FIDO-921493 format. One record per atom (N, C-alpha, C, CB): atom name; x, y, z. Coordinates in pm, 1 decimal. Glycine has a CB too. Layout:
<atoms>
<name->CA&xx->X&yy->Y&zz->Z>
...
</atoms>
This chain:
<atoms>
<name->N&xx->81.9&yy->-119.7&zz->4.2>
<name->CA&xx->9.3&yy->-4.5&zz->-1.7>
<name->C&xx->84.5&yy->128.0&zz->-4.0>
<name->CB&xx->-75.7&yy->-7.0&zz->102.8>
<name->N&xx->185.9&yy->132.6&zz->77.6>
<name->CA&xx->269.7&yy->249.6&zz->98.9>
<name->C&xx->387.3&yy->275.6&zz->-2.7>
<name->CB&xx->326.3&yy->237.9&zz->233.4>
<name->N&xx->419.4&yy->164.9&zz->-61.7>
<name->CA&xx->521.6&yy->149.7&zz->-151.8>
<name->C&xx->502.6&yy->254.3&zz->-285.3>
<name->CB&xx->523.1&yy->-5.0&zz->-191.5>
<name->N&xx->377.9&yy->267.8&zz->-316.6>
<name->CA&xx->345.0&yy->366.7&zz->-430.8>
<name->C&xx->334.8&yy->509.3&zz->-392.7>
<name->CB&xx->214.9&yy->331.6&zz->-494.8>
<name->N&xx->356.6&yy->540.4&zz->-262.8>
<name->CA&xx->327.6&yy->671.0&zz->-218.8>
<name->C&xx->454.0&yy->743.5&zz->-180.2>
<name->CB&xx->232.1&yy->667.2&zz->-106.3>
<name->N&xx->548.2&yy->733.9&zz->-277.7>
<name->CA&xx->690.4&yy->779.0&zz->-249.3>
<name->C&xx->705.8&yy->922.2&zz->-222.2>
<name->CB&xx->779.6&yy->747.2&zz->-362.4>
<name->N&xx->594.4&yy->1005.6&zz->-255.4>
<name->CA&xx->617.9&yy->1150.3&zz->-218.7>
<name->C&xx->543.5&yy->1186.2&zz->-95.5>
<name->CB&xx->575.3&yy->1245.8&zz->-332.3>
<name->N&xx->486.8&yy->1090.5&zz->-35.1>
<name->CA&xx->403.5&yy->1137.4&zz->87.5>
<name->C&xx->490.9&yy->1207.2&zz->191.1>
<name->CB&xx->330.5&yy->1013.5&zz->158.9>
<name->N&xx->411.6&yy->1301.9&zz->239.1>
<name->CA&xx->497.2&yy->1390.6&zz->339.4>
<name->C&xx->440.2&yy->1370.0&zz->486.8>
<name->CB&xx->488.5&yy->1559.0&zz->297.5>
<name->N&xx->301.0&yy->1354.8&zz->488.0>
<name->CA&xx->235.1&yy->1328.4&zz->615.1>
<name->C&xx->164.4&yy->1196.5&zz->630.9>
<name->CB&xx->140.6&yy->1431.0&zz->638.9>
<name->N&xx->195.9&yy->1134.8&zz->739.3>
<name->CA&xx->118.8&yy->996.9&zz->750.5>
<name->C&xx->72.4&yy->989.7&zz->902.7>
<name->CB&xx->221.8&yy->857.2&zz->708.7>
<name->N&xx->-60.1&yy->972.1&zz->927.2>
<name->CA&xx->-104.3&yy->966.6&zz->1071.6>
<name->C&xx->-181.3&yy->827.1&zz->1062.8>
<name->CB&xx->-205.4&yy->1105.9&zz->1124.8>
<name->N&xx->-129.3&yy->732.3&zz->1133.3>
<name->CA&xx->-177.7&yy->607.2&zz->1156.8>
<name->C&xx->-219.2&yy->578.8&zz->1296.7>
<name->CB&xx->-84.7&yy->517.7&zz->1116.8>
<name->N&xx->-224.3&yy->689.4&zz->1377.5>
<name->CA&xx->-255.5&yy->681.4&zz->1511.3>
<name->C&xx->-398.8&yy->616.4&zz->1549.9>
<name->CB&xx->-244.6&yy->816.9&zz->1561.3>
<name->N&xx->-422.1&yy->542.9&zz->1656.8>
<name->CA&xx->-531.7&yy->488.4&zz->1707.6>
<name->C&xx->-607.2&yy->390.2&zz->1612.2>
<name->CB&xx->-612.5&yy->593.9&zz->1749.3>
<name->N&xx->-521.4&yy->316.6&zz->1563.6>
<name->CA&xx->-573.0&yy->210.7&zz->1458.3>
<name->C&xx->-590.4&yy->67.6&zz->1511.9>
<name->CB&xx->-472.1&yy->201.1&zz->1337.2>
<name->N&xx->-535.0&yy->44.0&zz->1632.4>
<name->CA&xx->-519.2&yy->-76.9&zz->1691.4>
<name->C&xx->-438.1&yy->-177.9&zz->1614.9>
<name->CB&xx->-642.6&yy->-125.9&zz->1718.5>
<name->N&xx->-340.8&yy->-117.6&zz->1542.5>
<name->CA&xx->-232.4&yy->-198.3&zz->1475.1>
<name->C&xx->-155.1&yy->-267.5&zz->1599.7>
<name->CB&xx->-126.8&yy->-97.7&zz->1376.7>
<name->N&xx->-121.8&yy->-403.2&zz->1570.3>
<name->CA&xx->-50.3&yy->-470.5&zz->1673.7>
<name->C&xx->67.4&yy->-566.9&zz->1616.0>
<name->CB&xx->-153.9&yy->-551.4&zz->1757.7>
<name->N&xx->135.8&yy->-617.1&zz->1705.7>
<name->CA&xx->242.1&yy->-707.7&zz->1654.8>
<name->C&xx->372.5&yy->-621.1&zz->1630.3>
<name->CB&xx->193.4&yy->-782.5&zz->1516.6>
<name->N&xx->451.1&yy->-676.0&zz->1556.0>
<name->CA&xx->577.3&yy->-626.3&zz->1538.0>
<name->C&xx->578.4&yy->-524.1&zz->1415.4>
<name->CB&xx->673.1&yy->-743.4&zz->1519.1>
<name->N&xx->656.1&yy->-404.8&zz->1440.0>
<name->CA&xx->688.0&yy->-314.4&zz->1331.7>
<name->C&xx->799.9&yy->-374.8&zz->1255.7>
<name->CB&xx->723.7&yy->-173.9&zz->1381.5>
<name->N&xx->775.8&yy->-425.1&zz->1121.5>
<name->CA&xx->860.2&yy->-483.9&zz->1060.1>
<name->C&xx->962.5&yy->-387.6&zz->1007.2>
<name->CB&xx->800.2&yy->-558.7&zz->971.4>
<name->N&xx->1102.6&yy->-412.2&zz->1028.2>
<name->CA&xx->1195.3&yy->-334.8&zz->973.7>
<name->C&xx->1205.1&yy->-327.3&zz->805.9>
<name->CB&xx->1315.9&yy->-382.4&zz->1033.9>
<name->N&xx->1131.3&yy->-426.5&zz->753.5>
<name->CA&xx->1136.0&yy->-430.3&zz->604.7>
<name->C&xx->1005.5&yy->-365.5&zz->554.0>
<name->CB&xx->1151.9&yy->-581.9&zz->548.8>
<name->N&xx->933.1&yy->-310.6&zz->641.1>
<name->CA&xx->812.8&yy->-242.1&zz->602.4>
<name->C&xx->838.6&yy->-126.8&zz->502.7>
<name->CB&xx->744.4&yy->-189.8&zz->725.4>
<name->N&xx->745.4&yy->-115.8&zz->408.0>
<name->CA&xx->752.5&yy->1.3&zz->296.9>
<name->C&xx->740.7&yy->127.3&zz->375.5>
<name->CB&xx->627.5&yy->-4.7&zz->178.0>
<name->N&xx->698.7&yy->146.0&zz->497.9>
<name->CA&xx->702.6&yy->257.9&zz->564.9>
<name->C&xx->837.8&yy->333.4&zz->569.6>
<name->CB&xx->658.0&yy->228.1&zz->686.8>
<name->N&xx->942.9&yy->239.8&zz->575.5>
<name->CA&xx->1073.2&yy->291.4&zz->580.1>
<name->C&xx->1129.7&yy->340.6&zz->448.3>
<name->CB&xx->1157.6&yy->192.7&zz->633.6>
<name->N&xx->1045.6&yy->329.2&zz->337.2>
<name->CA&xx->1076.4&yy->368.4&zz->199.6>
<name->C&xx->1020.6&yy->509.0&zz->167.1>
<name->CB&xx->1018.7&yy->264.1&zz->101.0>
<name->N&xx->952.8&yy->579.3&zz->273.7>
<name->CA&xx->891.6&yy->687.1&zz->244.4>
<name->C&xx->985.0&yy->810.8&zz->285.8>
<name->CB&xx->759.2&yy->682.5&zz->308.2>
<name->N&xx->1088.8&yy->838.4&zz->199.8>
<name->CA&xx->1186.7&yy->914.6&zz->232.4>
<name->C&xx->1161.0&yy->1067.8&zz->228.9>
<name->CB&xx->1286.8&yy->878.0&zz->154.1>
<name->N&xx->1034.4&yy->1082.5&zz->169.6>
<name->CA&xx->988.3&yy->1230.9&zz->172.4>
<name->C&xx->910.8&yy->1276.5&zz->298.2>
<name->CB&xx->895.9&yy->1258.1&zz->51.3>
<name->N&xx->889.4&yy->1175.9&zz->387.0>
<name->CA&xx->797.9&yy->1195.1&zz->502.9>
<name->C&xx->848.7&yy->1298.1&zz->595.5>
<name->CB&xx->777.7&yy->1066.6&zz->579.2>
<name->N&xx->766.5&yy->1387.3&zz->636.4>
<name->CA&xx->804.2&yy->1489.2&zz->731.6>
<name->C&xx->741.7&yy->1475.0&zz->871.4>
<name->CB&xx->768.6&yy->1620.2&zz->676.1>
<name->N&xx->612.7&yy->1394.1&zz->864.5>
<name->CA&xx->538.4&yy->1388.8&zz->968.7>
<name->C&xx->491.1&yy->1244.1&zz->994.9>
<name->CB&xx->434.7&yy->1481.3&zz->952.6>
<name->N&xx->516.9&yy->1169.8&zz->1103.3>
<name->CA&xx->472.6&yy->1038.7&zz->1110.8>
<name->C&xx->412.1&yy->1017.9&zz->1248.2>
<name->CB&xx->584.3&yy->942.5&zz->1081.6>
<name->N&xx->285.3&yy->985.3&zz->1261.6>
<name->CA&xx->221.6&yy->962.2&zz->1394.0>
<name->C&xx->172.6&yy->807.5&zz->1403.8>
<name->CB&xx->93.9&yy->1066.8&zz->1413.0>
<name->N&xx->237.9&yy->746.3&zz->1480.1>
<name->CA&xx->195.3&yy->595.0&zz->1505.4>
<name->C&xx->137.9&yy->585.3&zz->1655.5>
<name->CB&xx->333.0&yy->485.5&zz->1486.8>
<name->N&xx->97.1&yy->689.8&zz->1713.1>
<name->CA&xx->69.9&yy->690.2&zz->1850.9>
<name->C&xx->-52.6&yy->605.1&zz->1887.8>
<name->CB&xx->52.2&yy->828.9&zz->1895.4>
<name->N&xx->-65.4&yy->538.4&zz->2010.1>
<name->CA&xx->-180.6&yy->467.1&zz->2047.7>
<name->C&xx->-219.2&yy->347.9&zz->1972.8>
<name->CB&xx->-282.5&yy->549.8&zz->2045.5>
<name->N&xx->-121.1&yy->259.2&zz->1929.5>
<name->CA&xx->-148.5&yy->140.5&zz->1865.1>
<name->C&xx->-92.8&yy->25.6&zz->1965.5>
<name->CB&xx->-81.6&yy->139.9&zz->1717.2>
<name->N&xx->-72.3&yy->-66.8&zz->1909.6>
<name->CA&xx->-26.4&yy->-180.4&zz->2011.3>
<name->C&xx->90.0&yy->-253.1&zz->1954.0>
<name->CB&xx->-144.2&yy->-289.9&zz->2042.5>
<name->N&xx->181.3&yy->-179.3&zz->1902.5>
<name->CA&xx->310.1&yy->-253.0&zz->1861.9>
<name->C&xx->387.2&yy->-315.8&zz->1973.9>
<name->CB&xx->404.6&yy->-158.6&zz->1792.2>
<name->N&xx->429.0&yy->-438.0&zz->1942.0>
<name->CA&xx->506.8&yy->-512.6&zz->2053.1>
<name->C&xx->641.8&yy->-547.4&zz->1983.4>
<name->CB&xx->425.1&yy->-655.2&zz->2111.0>
<name->N&xx->745.5&yy->-454.2&zz->1987.8>
<name->CA&xx->863.7&yy->-478.9&zz->1918.9>
<name->C&xx->963.1&yy->-379.8&zz->1967.9>
<name->CB&xx->844.4&yy->-472.8&zz->1770.8>
<name->N&xx->1085.0&yy->-411.9&zz->1935.9>
<name->CA&xx->1187.9&yy->-295.5&zz->1948.6>
<name->C&xx->1175.4&yy->-196.3&zz->1848.9>
<name->CB&xx->1328.2&yy->-341.8&zz->1941.9>
<name->N&xx->1227.5&yy->-86.4&zz->1859.0>
<name->CA&xx->1217.2&yy->23.2&zz->1756.3>
<name->C&xx->1311.7&yy->3.2&zz->1650.1>
<name->CB&xx->1240.0&yy->159.2&zz->1814.6>
<name->N&xx->1265.7&yy->-23.6&zz->1527.5>
<name->CA&xx->1368.1&yy->-57.1&zz->1424.8>
<name->C&xx->1453.0&yy->63.0&zz->1400.0>
<name->CB&xx->1303.6&yy->-105.0&zz->1291.6>
<name->N&xx->1589.2&yy->22.5&zz->1371.7>
<name->CA&xx->1679.6&yy->126.2&zz->1344.2>
<name->C&xx->1661.9&yy->205.8&zz->1213.4>
<name->CB&xx->1806.8&yy->70.4&zz->1346.8>
<name->N&xx->1562.6&yy->145.0&zz->1131.9>
<name->CA&xx->1538.9&yy->195.9&zz->1012.7>
<name->C&xx->1468.5&yy->329.6&zz->1018.7>
<name->CB&xx->1468.9&yy->102.8&zz->939.4>
<name->N&xx->1416.6&yy->369.6&zz->1127.8>
<name->CA&xx->1364.1&yy->502.9&zz->1133.4>
<name->C&xx->1462.9&yy->607.1&zz->1116.5>
<name->CB&xx->1297.4&yy->524.3&zz->1254.5>
<name->N&xx->1595.3&yy->571.9&zz->1122.0>
<name->CA&xx->1718.5&yy->685.2&zz->1092.2>
<name->C&xx->1707.9&yy->691.1&zz->940.9>
<name->CB&xx->1893.2&yy->635.9&zz->1145.9>
<name->N&xx->1650.5&yy->613.8&zz->860.7>
<name->CA&xx->1651.1&yy->647.7&zz->730.0>
<name->C&xx->1544.0&yy->738.3&zz->670.1>
<name->CB&xx->1652.3&yy->536.2&zz->666.7>
<name->N&xx->1455.3&yy->781.0&zz->764.1>
<name->CA&xx->1354.0&yy->862.3&zz->724.7>
<name->C&xx->1408.4&yy->1022.6&zz->764.5>
<name->CB&xx->1211.4&yy->810.8&zz->801.2>
<name->N&xx->1520.6&yy->1057.9&zz->700.2>
<name->CA&xx->1592.6&yy->1175.1&zz->737.9>
<name->C&xx->1524.1&yy->1298.7&zz->722.9>
<name->CB&xx->1708.0&yy->1183.5&zz->668.9>
<name->N&xx->1412.6&yy->1304.8&zz->660.3>
<name->CA&xx->1334.0&yy->1435.5&zz->637.0>
<name->C&xx->1231.7&yy->1464.7&zz->747.5>
<name->CB&xx->1256.4&yy->1429.5&zz->499.4>
<name->N&xx->1215.2&yy->1362.0&zz->849.6>
<name->CA&xx->1117.0&yy->1367.8&zz->941.8>
<name->C&xx->1153.3&yy->1508.9&zz->1019.8>
<name->CB&xx->1114.6&yy->1230.6&zz->1033.9>
<name->N&xx->1037.8&yy->1566.5&zz->1055.2>
<name->CA&xx->1034.6&yy->1673.6&zz->1148.3>
<name->C&xx->964.2&yy->1641.6&zz->1258.9>
<name->CB&xx->984.6&yy->1787.8&zz->1096.9>
<name->N&xx->854.0&yy->1566.2&zz->1259.2>
<name->CA&xx->776.9&yy->1518.4&zz->1366.4>
<name->C&xx->759.3&yy->1373.7&zz->1381.2>
<name->CB&xx->656.4&yy->1573.8&zz->1359.2>
<name->N&xx->789.8&yy->1304.6&zz->1490.0>
<name->CA&xx->773.0&yy->1156.8&zz->1507.0>
<name->C&xx->710.2&yy->1136.1&zz->1646.0>
<name->CB&xx->915.0&yy->1076.7&zz->1493.4>
<name->N&xx->586.0&yy->1075.1&zz->1623.3>
<name->CA&xx->511.4&yy->1042.7&zz->1741.2>
<name->C&xx->495.6&yy->884.4&zz->1755.6>
<name->CB&xx->371.4&yy->1114.5&zz->1734.6>
<name->N&xx->537.7&yy->829.7&zz->1866.4>
<name->CA&xx->534.6&yy->679.5&zz->1877.7>
<name->C&xx->483.3&yy->661.8&zz->2014.8>
<name->CB&xx->679.4&yy->604.7&zz->1854.7>
<name->N&xx->427.5&yy->754.8&zz->2079.5>
<name->CA&xx->383.1&yy->712.1&zz->2220.1>
<name->C&xx->261.2&yy->624.6&zz->2228.9>
<name->CB&xx->354.3&yy->832.9&zz->2303.0>
<name->N&xx->254.0&yy->559.8&zz->2361.9>
<name->CA&xx->155.0&yy->461.7&zz->2390.8>
<name->C&xx->151.5&yy->355.8&zz->2300.4>
<name->CB&xx->31.1&yy->516.0&zz->2397.0>
<name->N&xx->264.2&yy->280.2&zz->2275.9>
<name->CA&xx->257.7&yy->159.2&zz->2203.6>
<name->C&xx->317.1&yy->58.3&zz->2306.4>
<name->CB&xx->336.9&yy->166.2&zz->2061.1>
<name->N&xx->395.5&yy->-53.1&zz->2240.3>
<name->CA&xx->450.4&yy->-129.1&zz->2331.3>
<name->C&xx->595.9&yy->-155.5&zz->2291.9>
<name->CB&xx->371.4&yy->-247.6&zz->2348.3>
<name->N&xx->640.2&yy->-45.3&zz->2230.6>
<name->CA&xx->791.6&yy->-43.6&zz->2192.3>
<name->C&xx->885.2&yy->-73.0&zz->2317.0>
<name->CB&xx->832.2&yy->104.2&zz->2130.1>
<name->N&xx->988.3&yy->-149.7&zz->2300.7>
<name->CA&xx->1063.6&yy->-192.0&zz->2413.2>
<name->C&xx->1215.1&yy->-194.6&zz->2361.3>
<name->CB&xx->1010.0&yy->-336.6&zz->2468.9>
<name->N&xx->1308.9&yy->-206.8&zz->2459.6>
<name->CA&xx->1447.0&yy->-198.1&zz->2424.6>
<name->C&xx->1516.9&yy->-71.2&zz->2419.0>
<name->CB&xx->1462.0&yy->-252.1&zz->2309.3>
<name->N&xx->1624.8&yy->-46.5&zz->2369.1>
<name->CA&xx->1680.7&yy->82.7&zz->2351.7>
<name->C&xx->1637.5&yy->146.6&zz->2230.8>
<name->CB&xx->1820.4&yy->77.8&zz->2353.8>
<name->N&xx->1639.1&yy->292.1&zz->2244.3>
<name->CA&xx->1603.7&yy->371.5&zz->2121.4>
<name->C&xx->1731.6&yy->352.6&zz->2040.4>
<name->CB&xx->1565.6&yy->535.1&zz->2150.6>
<name->N&xx->1728.3&yy->309.4&zz->1918.6>
<name->CA&xx->1835.6&yy->307.2&zz->1835.3>
<name->C&xx->1914.7&yy->431.3&zz->1808.1>
<name->CB&xx->1793.2&yy->260.3&zz->1724.2>
<name->N&xx->2056.8&yy->415.8&zz->1814.7>
<name->CA&xx->2137.0&yy->542.6&zz->1780.7>
<name->C&xx->2118.5&yy->596.6&zz->1659.3>
<name->CB&xx->2271.6&yy->525.1&zz->1788.2>
<name->N&xx->2032.9&yy->531.2&zz->1556.6>
<name->CA&xx->2011.6&yy->607.3&zz->1422.8>
<name->C&xx->1921.1&yy->710.6&zz->1440.9>
<name->CB&xx->1959.9&yy->522.0&zz->1309.8>
<name->N&xx->1862.6&yy->729.4&zz->1555.5>
<name->CA&xx->1768.9&yy->846.1&zz->1571.5>
<name->C&xx->1843.2&yy->980.1&zz->1556.1>
<name->CB&xx->1698.5&yy->841.4&zz->1712.7>
<name->N&xx->1983.8&yy->974.7&zz->1567.2>
<name->CA&xx->2068.2&yy->1083.4&zz->1539.9>
<name->C&xx->2073.1&yy->1124.2&zz->1390.4>
<name->CB&xx->2201.6&yy->1050.3&zz->1588.4>
<name->N&xx->2040.0&yy->1030.4&zz->1309.3>
<name->CA&xx->2014.7&yy->1072.8&zz->1165.1>
<name->C&xx->1906.6&yy->1170.2&zz->1128.7>
<name->CB&xx->1985.9&yy->958.9&zz->1090.6>
<name->N&xx->1806.7&yy->1177.5&zz->1233.1>
<name->CA&xx->1690.9&yy->1267.1&zz->1210.1>
<name->C&xx->1718.5&yy->1410.9&zz->1240.4>
<name->CB&xx->1575.2&yy->1223.4&zz->1291.9>
<name->N&xx->1812.3&yy->1465.5&zz->1170.3>
<name->CA&xx->1863.8&yy->1600.9&zz->1210.4>
<name->C&xx->1766.4&yy->1715.5&zz->1197.9>
<name->CB&xx->1982.3&yy->1634.9&zz->1128.7>
<name->N&xx->1659.0&yy->1695.0&zz->1110.1>
<name->CA&xx->1546.4&yy->1799.3&zz->1102.0>
<name->C&xx->1430.2&yy->1780.3&zz->1215.0>
<name->CB&xx->1477.5&yy->1789.2&zz->953.1>
<name->N&xx->1454.6&yy->1678.6&zz->1306.9>
<name->CA&xx->1331.3&yy->1657.3&zz->1398.4>
<name->C&xx->1315.4&yy->1778.8&zz->1486.9>
<name->CB&xx->1345.5&yy->1524.3&zz->1491.9>
<name->N&xx->1193.4&yy->1809.4&zz->1506.7>
<name->CA&xx->1148.1&yy->1922.7&zz->1594.1>
<name->C&xx->1060.0&yy->1877.9&zz->1714.5>
<name->CB&xx->1067.5&yy->2024.4&zz->1508.6>
<name->N&xx->1005.3&yy->1764.6&zz->1673.9>
<name->CA&xx->921.4&yy->1705.3&zz->1785.9>
<name->C&xx->940.0&yy->1550.1&zz->1786.3>
<name->CB&xx->762.5&yy->1743.2&zz->1766.9>
<name->N&xx->940.9&yy->1501.2&zz->1904.2>
<name->CA&xx->969.8&yy->1364.7&zz->1922.3>
<name->C&xx->882.8&yy->1309.1&zz->2051.5>
<name->CB&xx->1130.2&yy->1348.1&zz->1941.4>
<name->N&xx->802.7&yy->1219.6&zz->2036.0>
<name->CA&xx->703.4&yy->1168.4&zz->2146.8>
<name->C&xx->747.0&yy->1027.5&zz->2147.8>
<name->CB&xx->532.9&yy->1186.8&zz->2114.7>
<name->N&xx->782.2&yy->983.6&zz->2260.0>
<name->CA&xx->811.3&yy->835.2&zz->2293.3>
<name->C&xx->750.6&yy->800.0&zz->2426.1>
<name->CB&xx->968.7&yy->804.2&zz->2298.9>
<name->N&xx->677.4&yy->865.4&zz->2483.6>
<name->CA&xx->629.2&yy->840.6&zz->2621.1>
<name->C&xx->519.6&yy->720.3&zz->2611.4>
<name->CB&xx->563.2&yy->982.1&zz->2686.4>
<name->N&xx->523.9&yy->637.0&zz->2727.9>
<name->CA&xx->422.1&yy->531.7&zz->2747.0>
<name->C&xx->470.3&yy->415.0&zz->2659.9>
<name->CB&xx->271.8&yy->581.1&zz->2706.1>
<name->N&xx->600.5&yy->395.1&zz->2653.3>
<name->CA&xx->639.7&yy->264.3&zz->2597.4>
<name->C&xx->727.8&yy->187.9&zz->2705.8>
<name->CB&xx->722.0&yy->284.9&zz->2457.3>
<name->N&xx->808.2&yy->94.8&zz->2664.1>
<name->CA&xx->885.6&yy->16.8&zz->2752.8>
<name->C&xx->1038.7&yy->22.2&zz->2726.0>
<name->CB&xx->837.3&yy->-121.8&zz->2745.7>
<name->N&xx->1078.3&yy->135.3&zz->2694.1>
<name->CA&xx->1214.5&yy->149.4&zz->2646.0>
<name->C&xx->1305.2&yy->138.8&zz->2776.8>
<name->CB&xx->1235.1&yy->292.5&zz->2563.8>
<name->N&xx->1426.0&yy->75.7&zz->2749.0>
<name->CA&xx->1531.2&yy->58.1&zz->2845.3>
<name->C&xx->1667.6&yy->111.2&zz->2811.8>
<name->CB&xx->1543.6&yy->-77.7&zz->2871.6>
<name->N&xx->1756.1&yy->117.0&zz->2911.4>
<name->CA&xx->1882.9&yy->164.7&zz->2879.0>
<name->C&xx->1889.3&yy->319.7&zz->2854.5>
<name->CB&xx->1929.0&yy->91.1&zz->2761.0>
<name->N&xx->1991.4&yy->373.2&zz->2817.3>
<name->CA&xx->2017.1&yy->494.5&zz->2807.7>
<name->C&xx->1962.9&yy->560.6&zz->2658.4>
<name->CB&xx->2162.8&yy->502.2&zz->2834.7>
<name->N&xx->1927.2&yy->686.7&zz->2653.7>
<name->CA&xx->1886.5&yy->742.7&zz->2542.7>
<name->C&xx->2023.4&yy->774.4&zz->2470.9>
<name->CB&xx->1792.4&yy->863.0&zz->2570.8>
<name->N&xx->2013.0&yy->743.0&zz->2328.2>
<name->CA&xx->2131.3&yy->780.6&zz->2249.8>
<name->C&xx->2173.5&yy->931.5&zz->2256.1>
<name->CB&xx->2105.2&yy->744.0&zz->2107.0>
<name->N&xx->2300.2&yy->964.8&zz->2237.7>
<name->CA&xx->2345.0&yy->1093.8&zz->2232.7>
<name->C&xx->2274.0&yy->1164.4&zz->2125.3>
<name->CB&xx->2487.5&yy->1098.9&zz->2216.1>
<name->N&xx->2206.5&yy->1281.6&zz->2143.2>
<name->CA&xx->2143.8&yy->1345.5&zz->2032.4>
<name->C&xx->2199.2&yy->1488.8&zz->1988.3>
<name->CB&xx->2002.0&yy->1356.2&zz->2066.3>
<name->N&xx->2342.0&yy->1462.2&zz->1966.9>
<name->CA&xx->2413.3&yy->1569.5&zz->1932.6>
<name->C&xx->2383.9&yy->1640.4&zz->1799.7>
<name->CB&xx->2538.6&yy->1530.9&zz->1937.3>
<name->N&xx->2322.9&yy->1562.8&zz->1718.3>
<name->CA&xx->2299.1&yy->1608.4&zz->1589.2>
<name->C&xx->2172.1&yy->1687.8&zz->1566.7>
<name->CB&xx->2300.4&yy->1498.8&zz->1505.3>
<name->N&xx->2086.7&yy->1660.3&zz->1678.9>
<name->CA&xx->1955.2&yy->1723.7&zz->1690.4>
<name->C&xx->1958.6&yy->1864.1&zz->1749.0>
<name->CB&xx->1866.6&yy->1638.6&zz->1774.1>
<name->N&xx->1875.3&yy->1951.0&zz->1678.7>
<name->CA&xx->1892.2&yy->2091.7&zz->1750.0>
<name->C&xx->1742.0&yy->2125.8&zz->1782.4>
<name->CB&xx->1970.7&yy->2218.8&zz->1646.4>
</atoms>
């Protein structure tokens, strides 16, 4: 479905009761023009794929209130244009990666 939307800039999939693993091979990670991504209030149960770092035009990333666990991948540093990042109400562990590239 998403593969053909290569110019998509805004994607809001919040509150859809999506569940299971967020597949690192998902076509979601091929949306390189994406500026806004909202996956809040779903029911994902997986670690956060490092592929989020490939979405380097993201300005807003909402991932709150899911079941993401483990460490936030260091590739989050690739999102240098990020102005809003919401990660609350997940099960992240460990330290947050250095965000030296984020302003």
